[in-house]
C-alpha positions in Angstrom: -1.8 -6.6 -22.9 -3.9 -8.7 -20.5 -7.5 -8.4 -21.8 -9.5 -10.1 -19.5 -8.7 -9.3 -15.7 -8.6 -6.0 -13.9 -6.2 -5.6 -11.4 -6.1 -3.5 -8.4 -3.3 -0.9 -8.2 -2.3 0.8 -4.7 -0.3 3.4 -3.4 1.1 3.6 -0.1 1.4 7.6 0.5 4.4 8.1 2.8 7.5 9.8 2.6 11.0 8.4 2.4 11.8 9.4 6.0 8.6 7.8 7.5 9.1 4.0 6.2 9.8 1.1 8.9 12.9 0.5 8.0 14.6 3.8 8.8 12.5 4.4 12.3 15.5 3.3 14.6 17.4 5.7 13.0 15.1 9.1 12.4 13.1 10.3 15.3 9.6 11.2 14.9 10.4 14.7 16.5 12.7 15.2 13.6 10.4 14.5 10.6 9.1 18.6 10.7 12.7 19.6 10.0 13.2 17.0 6.9 12.7 17.8 3.0 9.6 16.8 2.2 9.4 15.1 -1.3 5.9 13.3 -1.5 3.7 15.9 -3.2 6.2 15.8 -6.3 6.2 12.2 -6.4 2.7 11.7 -5.9 2.6 14.1 -9.3 4.7 11.9 -10.7 2.4 9.0 -10.2 -0.7 10.9 -11.0 0.8 11.6 -14.5 2.0 8.0 -15.2 -1.5 6.6 -14.3 -3.2 9.3 -16.6 -1.2 8.4 -19.2 -2.2 4.8 -19.1 -5.8 5.5 -18.4 -5.6 4.1 -15.3 -7.1 4.3 -11.5 -5.8 3.3 -8.3 -6.4 3.5 -4.5 -4.0 5.5 -2.5 -3.7 4.4 1.1 -2.7 7.7 2.6 -1.3 9.2 6.0 -3.3 11.5 7.9 0.2 13.2 8.8 0.7 13.8 5.1 -2.9 14.7 4.4 -2.7 17.4 7.1 0.6 18.9 5.8 -0.1 18.5 2.0 -4.2 18.5 1.4 -3.2 19.2 -2.2 -2.0 16.0 -2.8 -5.5 14.4 -1.5 -7.6 16.9 -3.3 -5.7 15.8 -6.8 -6.0 12.1 -5.8 -9.8 12.4 -5.4 -10.0 15.2 -8.8 -8.3 12.3 -10.6 -10.9 9.9 -10.0 -8.7 7.6 -7.4 -10.0 6.2 -4.5 -8.8 7.7 -1.4 -8.0 5.2 1.8 -6.0 5.2 4.9 -2.9 4.4 5.9 -3.3 5.5 9.3 -2.4 8.8 10.8 1.5 8.5 11.5 2.8 5.1 10.1 2.7 3.7 13.6 2.8 -0.4 13.2 -0.7 -2.0 14.5 1.4 -4.4 16.1 2.8 -1.6 18.4 -0.8 -0.3 19.3 -3.3 -1.7 21.8 -6.9 -1.6 20.4 -7.6 2.0 22.5 -4.6 3.6 20.8 -5.2 1.7 16.9 -8.9 3.1 17.6 -8.0 6.9 18.1 -5.3 6.9 15.1 -7.9 5.0 12.6 -10.3 7.9 13.6 -8.0 10.8 13.5 -6.5 9.6 9.9 -10.2 8.8 8.7 -11.4 12.4 10.2 -8.7 13.9 8.4 -9.0 12.6 4.9 -12.5 13.0 4.7 -12.4 16.4 5.6 -9.8 17.5 3.3 -10.9 15.3 0.3 -14.6 15.7 0.7 -15.2 11.9 0.3 -15.8 8.9 2.7 -12.8 6.5 3.4 -13.8 3.0 3.3 -10.3 1.0 3.2 -7.5 0.6 5.3 -3.9 -0.6 4.9 -1.7 -1.0 7.6 1.9 0.3 7.8 4.2 -2.6 6.9 1.6 -4.9 6.8 1.4 -5.0 10.7 -1.9 -6.9 11.2 -1.5 -11.0 11.6 -1.9 -13.7 14.0 -1.1 -11.8 17.1 -3.6 -8.7 16.4 -6.4 -10.0 14.2 -8.5 -7.7 16.6 -7.9 -5.1 14.6 -10.1 -6.0 12.3 -13.2 -5.3 15.0 -11.8 -1.9 15.4 -11.7 -1.2 11.4 -15.2 -2.2 11.5 -16.3 -0.5 14.7 -14.7 2.9 12.9 -16.4 2.9 9.9 -14.2 1.1 7.2 -15.3 -1.6 5.1 -12.1 -3.5 4.1 -8.5 -3.6 4.9 -5.5 -4.7 2.8 -3.2 -5.6 6.0 -2.6 -9.2 6.0 0.3 -10.3 4.0 0.2 -14.2 3.8 3.9 -14.6 3.4 6.8 -15.0 5.6 8.8 -12.1 5.9 11.4 -10.8 8.9 9.0 -8.0 9.8 5.5 -8.9 9.2 3.5 -11.6 7.3 1.0 -14.7 8.5 1.5 -17.2 5.8 -1.1 -19.4 7.0 -3.8 -16.7 5.8 -5.8 -16.7 3.1 -4.4 -15.3 -0.5 -7.3 -14.0 -1.8 -10.0 -11.8 -0.3 -11.6 -13.0 2.8 -14.1 -11.9 5.3 -13.5 -11.4 8.7 -15.9 -12.5 11.5 -16.6 -8.5 12.3 -17.3 -8.2 8.6 -14.4 -6.8 7.4 -13.2 -7.7 4.1 -9.6 -8.4 3.8 -8.0 -8.0 0.5 -4.3 -9.3 0.5 -1.5 -8.2 -1.3 -0.7 -10.9 -4.1 1.4 -13.8 -3.5 2.3 -16.4 -5.8 2.0 -20.2 -4.5 5.3 -22.2 -5.3 6.6 -25.5 -4.1 4.4 -25.3 -1.2 5.2 -21.6 -0.1 3.8 -18.2 -0.8 6.0 -15.9 -2.7 5.7 -11.9 -2.7 4.3 -11.2 -6.1 2.6 -7.7 -5.2 5.5 -4.9 -5.6 7.3 -2.9 -3.0 11.1 -3.9 -2.9 10.4 -7.3 -4.7 9.2 -5.6 -7.9 12.6 -3.3 -7.8 14.9 -6.4 -6.7 13.7 -9.2 -9.3 13.7 -8.9 -13.4 10.2 -7.4 -14.4 9.8 -10.4 -16.4 9.5 -12.5 -13.5 6.9 -9.8 -11.8 4.8 -10.1 -15.2 4.9 -13.9 -14.9 4.0 -14.0 -11.5 0.6 -11.6 -11.7 -0.2 -13.3 -15.2 0.0 -16.7 -13.3 -2.3 -15.6 -10.7 -4.4 -14.0 -13.4 -4.9 -17.1 -15.6 -4.4 -20.2 -13.1 -5.9 -19.0 -10.0 -8.3 -16.8 -12.0 -7.7 -14.1 -9.3 -7.3 -10.3 -9.5 -4.0 -9.1 -8.2 -3.4 -6.3 -6.1 0.1 -4.5 -6.4 1.5 -1.9 -4.1 4.3 0.7 -4.1 5.2 3.9 -2.5 6.1 7.5 -3.8 9.3 7.7 -2.5 10.2 4.4 -4.9 10.2 6.6 -8.2 12.7 9.3 -6.3 16.2 8.3 -6.8 17.3 11.5 -5.8 15.8 11.5 -2.6 18.1 12.3 0.4 20.2 9.3 1.7 20.0 8.4 5.4 23.5 8.1 6.0 23.4 6.5 9.5 20.8 3.5 8.6 22.1 0.1 8.7 23.2 -1.6 5.7 20.3 -4.2 5.1 17.8 -1.2 5.7 19.7 0.9 3.0 19.9 -1.9 0.5 15.8 -2.6 0.7 15.2 1.1 0.2 17.8 2.4 -2.4 17.9 -0.7 -4.5 17.0 0.0 -8.2 15.2 3.3 -7.0 16.4 4.6 -10.9 14.5 1.7 -12.6 11.2 1.8 -11.1 9.8 4.3 -13.2 10.4 2.7 -15.9 9.0 -0.5 -14.6 6.0 0.8 -13.6 5.5 2.2 -16.8 5.8 -1.3 -18.5 3.5 -2.6 -15.7 0.6 -0.1 -16.4 0.8 -1.0 -20.0 1.0 -4.9 -19.9 -2.2 -5.2 -17.4 -5.2 -3.5 -16.8 -5.9 -1.4 -13.3 -8.2 -0.1 -11.3 -9.1 1.1 -7.9 -9.2 -1.3 -5.3 -12.7 -0.6 -4.0 -14.0 -1.3 -7.8 -12.1 -4.6 -8.5 -13.2 -5.9 -5.6 -16.6 -4.3 -5.2 -18.9 -7.6 -4.9 -16.7 -9.0 -2.3 -16.7 -5.6 -0.3 -20.6 -5.4 -0.8 -21.1 -8.7 0.3 
């Protein structure tokens, strides 16, 4: 076990039919009619975290909190941080400042009312804040947020800003941006923080990457995953494209076991606690 560095664990609370990869195949008007599995999956995650004595940050959709308030209350009761993932999983890059402000306020209001706690953190769906819309930090500050974990400093076909700092930095508006962890190798920033990469690569590769960031860079890592990733029995979206299916369904049956190892091999806490000094500063 890494006995020195405490890393930040985060969960993006959304259901399987809300992921951006399936947006072309599932109309938002159909969401209400689809089987919701997020409550069961979040409960599994809460049990897993509790078993390891770990706490985490749950970036939660307002849409989910409205329909499953019990999830939010159990997250808060477990000592975890409740943070925002926006209301309806709309990418920030698809919104103008006014639309983004409305989305933020709607989600924040619902989460705070249901959870009975203040919401300081935000993560954009699909890490959709980047070089073209850094104005989003201004809107986050205006709406009472303190930090964001939305700018991924890697190259990706759907998101990413490779030139952005790899570690926590402060925007001119005062918002602290806490990027998902990346590994600098051969002059490139490579993903090292969870999601599909964690399911694709052998576990020892992920473990080595996180240890490298802790020991060589001297920084805490921030890891992320989604509740649907611990649910191999979820309904399949039959009309989705091959690439989308591969990314979404790959190694779902191995995810819970890998998370169990990850929680045992490192020390984990909430984003707001791990980065408290930077957020306060």
